[in-house]
ROSE-367626 format. One line per field, with one value per residue: residue in three letters; x, y, z of N, C-alpha, C in turn; residue number from 0. Coordinates in steps of 0.001 Angstrom, whole numbers, plus 500000, padded with zeros to 6 digits. Each point is the difference from the previous one (the first is absolute). Layout:
rest c(ALA:...)
n_c1 c(X:...)
n_c2 c(Y:...)
n_c3 c(Z:...)
ca_c1 c(X:...)
ca_c2 c(Y:...)
ca_c3 c(Z:...)
c_c1 c(X:...)
c_c2 c(Y:...)
c_c3 c(Z:...)
nr c(NUM:...)
***
This chain:
rest c(MET:ILE:ASN:ALA:ARG:ASP:PRO:TRP:VAL:GLN:ASN:CYS:THR:LEU:ARG:ALA:ASN:VAL:LEU:LEU:GLY:ARG:ALA:TYR:ASP:ASP:GLU:LEU:TYR:THR:SER:VAL:LEU:ALA:ALA:CYS:ALA:LEU:GLY:PRO:ASP:LEU:GLU:VAL:LEU:ALA:ALA:GLY:ASP:ALA:THR:GLU:ILE:GLY:GLU:LYS:GLY:VAL:ASN:LEU:SER:GLY:GLY:GLN:LYS:HIS:ARG:VAL:ALA:LEU:ALA:ARG:ALA:ALA:TYR:SER:GLY:ALA:ASP:ILE:TYR:LEU:LEU:ASP:ASP:PRO:LEU:SER:ALA:VAL:ASP:ALA:HIS:VAL:GLY:ARG:HIS:LEU:PHE:ASP:MET:CYS:LEU:CYS:GLY:LEU:LEU:ALA:GLY:SER:THR:ARG:ILE:LEU:VAL:THR:HIS:GLN:LEU:GLN:TYR:VAL:ASP:ALA:ALA:ASP:VAL:PRO)
n_c1 c(500842:499674:500769:499095:500357:500037:501280:500121:500337:500952:499847:500959:501174:500557:501170:499567:499617:501158:500790:499245:501098:500200:500755:501044:499791:501286:500221:499071:500399:501246:499675:499354:500938:500866:499340:499923:501105:500485:500928:499426:498958:500728:500398:498703:499552:499807:499401:499718:500240:500845:499520:499608:499054:499488:499119:499477:501326:499795:501175:499054:500361:498928:500821:500652:498837:499565:501145:499868:498714:500331:500978:499118:499112:500866:500358:498694:500244:498867:499098:499112:499914:499187:500154:499577:500341:501085:499639:498874:500844:500484:501043:499831:501083:499634:498796:500625:500836:498987:499336:501022:500523:498850:498922:500721:500779:500126:498767:500810:500554:499284:498851:499763:499105:500071:499453:499739:500002:501261:499400:501031:499478:498920:500848:500457:498696:500016:499148:499725)
n_c2 c(498818:500959:500620:500918:499680:498840:500246:500651:498740:500295:499020:500666:500503:500075:500053:499050:499478:500411:499604:498934:499591:500673:500973:499199:500581:499699:501294:500189:498935:500333:501257:499527:499099:500972:500913:498944:500123:499965:500752:499843:500285:500939:500182:499844:500756:498825:500744:500469:501131:499002:499901:498896:500912:499078:499270:501215:499961:498772:500417:500928:500584:500190:500143:498932:499421:500472:499590:498880:499949:500303:499105:499228:500351:499830:498900:499986:500691:499501:500818:499011:499706:499021:500022:498773:500610:500496:500569:499532:499607:501080:499632:500421:499267:499025:500045:500215:499002:499262:500349:499864:498860:499392:499898:500254:499021:498831:499904:500669:499928:498964:500056:499772:499112:499960:498827:500225:498958:500201:500346:499202:499907:500248:500089:499065:499886:500456:499049:499933)
n_c3 c(500000:499183:500862:499955:501220:499316:500240:498878:499784:499102:499115:500639:499735:501186:499365:499190:501162:500447:499008:499871:499365:501099:499540:500128:501174:500065:499926:499073:499313:500292:499711:498939:499748:500271:499294:499198:500704:498764:500570:501198:499238:499392:501251:500232:498999:499451:499092:501205:499329:499711:501238:499419:499841:500788:499355:499879:499807:499539:499569:500115:501127:500727:501020:499541:499747:501161:500522:499289:500272:501246:499912:499382:500906:500975:499362:499902:501110:500459:499531:499862:501294:499659:501299:499718:501099:499379:501127:499502:499064:500595:500735:501234:500241:499185:500556:501136:499677:499536:501088:500829:499570:499821:500761:501098:499581:499426:500453:500792:498815:500330:499368:501281:499624:501316:499710:501276:500801:499653:501119:500229:498767:500701:500998:499177:500031:498753:499595:501316)
ca_c1 c(499158:500751:499508:500216:501079:501271:500792:500222:501382:500161:500834:501298:500945:499659:500420:499043:498776:500189:500234:498801:500315:500741:501453:500650:500826:500575:499842:498574:499617:500567:499307:498642:500070:500271:498822:498921:500476:500164:501383:500093:499357:500916:501026:499400:499573:501085:500759:499834:498931:499809:499134:498731:498826:498995:498702:499300:500923:499869:501186:500191:499005:499107:500752:500939:499224:499632:501202:500379:499039:500325:501247:499637:499375:501023:500935:499313:500181:498711:499720:498943:499912:498825:500502:498964:500568:501147:500671:499177:500535:501336:499984:500064:501351:500137:499038:500582:501076:499377:499365:501032:501002:499398:498873:500351:501365:500202:498861:499616:499723:498786:498743:499729:498754:500166:498836:500465:499311:501041:499906:501294:500561:499152:500717:500860:499159:499723:498558:499536)
ca_c2 c(501182:501239:501078:501281:500710:499339:500731:499321:499585:499225:498810:500339:500269:501107:501235:500292:500452:501395:500851:499953:500441:501263:499878:499799:501089:499375:500856:500022:498643:499756:500816:499466:498763:500373:500676:499011:498985:498721:499531:498706:498960:499634:499138:498694:499389:499197:500714:501435:500594:499169:498887:499913:500043:499066:500539:500708:500227:498852:499828:501190:500215:501127:501241:500130:500381:501409:500824:499961:500866:501374:500316:500237:501323:501010:500040:500548:501442:500648:501279:499765:498625:499635:498848:499354:499358:499143:499683:499043:498636:499979:500275:501423:500517:500130:501017:501310:500199:500296:501313:501046:499970:499943:500905:501375:500253:499837:500518:501293:501000:499622:500000:498656:499816:498750:499506:499076:500018:500155:501399:500569:500751:501160:501244:500348:500350:501397:500118:498729)
ca_c3 c(500000:499916:500838:499337:500677:499725:499010:498732:499804:498777:500016:499417:501078:500889:499329:498933:500658:500419:498830:499167:498641:499971:499929:501292:500517:501191:501185:500355:500394:501324:500998:500118:500789:501388:500546:500126:500947:499309:500134:500683:499192:498926:500588:500267:498744:499431:498975:500221:499197:498799:500383:499275:500867:499500:499630:501081:501106:500897:500835:500823:501058:499731:500175:498890:498808:500142:499852:498581:499296:500374:499304:498595:499939:500279:498876:498832:499942:499721:500666:500988:500487:500779:500748:500801:501180:499721:501271:500736:500001:500599:501439:500350:499735:498545:499607:500308:499021:498712:500090:500083:498939:498660:499804:500362:499558:498557:499242:500581:498985:499276:500744:500508:500732:500740:500725:501022:501284:501001:500414:500398:498878:499719:500273:498866:498847:499719:500173:500580)
c_c1 c(500884:499301:500323:501152:501348:500773:500233:501482:500049:500852:501262:500940:499515:500367:499009:498663:500108:500109:498769:500239:500744:501502:500584:500888:500521:499775:498547:499562:500486:499268:498559:500002:500239:498771:498854:500416:500146:501419:500128:499375:500928:501106:499492:499596:501205:500871:499867:498867:499787:499136:498676:498859:498942:498681:499263:500889:500019:501212:500355:498935:499105:500720:500997:499279:499636:501213:500514:499074:500271:501284:499730:499399:501041:500965:499374:500172:498726:499880:499010:499968:498735:500341:498923:500651:501157:500734:499282:500619:501382:499902:500234:501356:500204:499030:500526:501114:499410:499395:501053:500881:499397:498930:500344:501409:500113:498887:499567:499660:498736:498775:499721:498702:500076:498709:500522:499138:500988:500147:501329:500631:499228:500752:500871:499209:499867:498524:499503:498543)
c_c2 c(501242:501053:501315:500781:499349:500798:499148:499716:499124:498764:500314:500311:501156:501319:500390:500466:501460:500912:500117:500624:501314:499721:499897:501193:499513:500823:500025:498637:499690:500802:499512:498734:500306:500629:499032:498803:498619:499442:498659:498850:499530:499079:498578:499284:499367:500766:501518:500545:499280:498772:500081:499957:499091:500683:500536:500204:498883:499818:501252:500050:501174:501336:500234:500417:501484:500896:500002:500911:501474:500443:500281:501390:501097:500149:500692:501511:500762:501333:499827:498516:499838:498682:499451:499133:499046:499566:498900:498615:499890:500304:501493:500621:500244:501067:501405:500324:500391:501400:501106:500060:500034:501070:501456:500379:499999:500637:501403:501059:499742:500177:498566:499996:498618:499678:498978:500129:500271:501478:500632:500836:501294:501313:500453:500456:501506:500291:498664:499696)
c_c3 c(500000:500843:499299:500623:499787:498963:498761:499840:498765:500244:499207:501156:500872:499330:498907:500571:500411:498782:499104:498621:499905:499949:501407:500319:501354:501268:500477:500531:501417:501069:500211:500849:501476:500646:500243:500847:499359:500096:500701:499213:498890:500503:500203:498709:499303:499003:500153:499155:498667:500302:499250:501013:499380:499692:501225:501226:501007:500918:500805:501089:499603:500100:498878:498729:500047:499787:498566:499197:500313:499306:498524:499839:500195:498828:498793:499855:499672:500750:501143:500349:500825:500685:500933:501071:499712:501273:500764:500131:500635:501496:500247:499670:498499:499483:500235:499010:498639:499991:499958:498762:498585:499829:500298:499546:498493:499171:500437:498956:499202:500892:500408:500768:500623:500742:501001:501253:501133:500370:500403:498890:499694:500194:498833:498782:499846:500241:500562:499638)
nr c(0:1:2:3:4:5:6:7:8:9:10:11:12:13:14:15:16:17:18:19:20:21:22:23:24:25:26:27:28:29:30:31:32:33:34:35:36:37:38:39:40:41:42:43:44:45:46:47:48:49:50:51:52:53:54:55:56:57:58:59:60:61:62:63:64:65:66:67:68:69:70:71:72:73:74:75:76:77:78:79:80:81:82:83:84:85:86:87:88:89:90:91:92:93:94:95:96:97:98:99:100:101:102:103:104:105:106:107:108:109:110:111:112:113:114:115:116:117:118:119:120:121:122:123:124:125:126:127)
***
């Protein structure tokens, strides 16, 4: 069963999931992986970012799928981001890292609309 809140993950390498056909930029890619807390995952995955992701992300945890999808969005360089609770599938420590380093850090120059039930982030909102 597919849940509407499940992040979309392709059956290809982790790197290809993040790049989604865009040109590889080493500096941007490295900063996106760091902001999305994917560094420790790359150390555990057999081939790092060249690891093949199974169909529907079968070999990733829920939190890893969300972080890969967030990394794809961050790498895209969009002007506007609509985020449907990307912090829901991660623990509080990782959620704080994603919020600080990705949403308020890497994506700070973009318009971000974050839907979440986690009230600890309300103080950082321009418009709560």
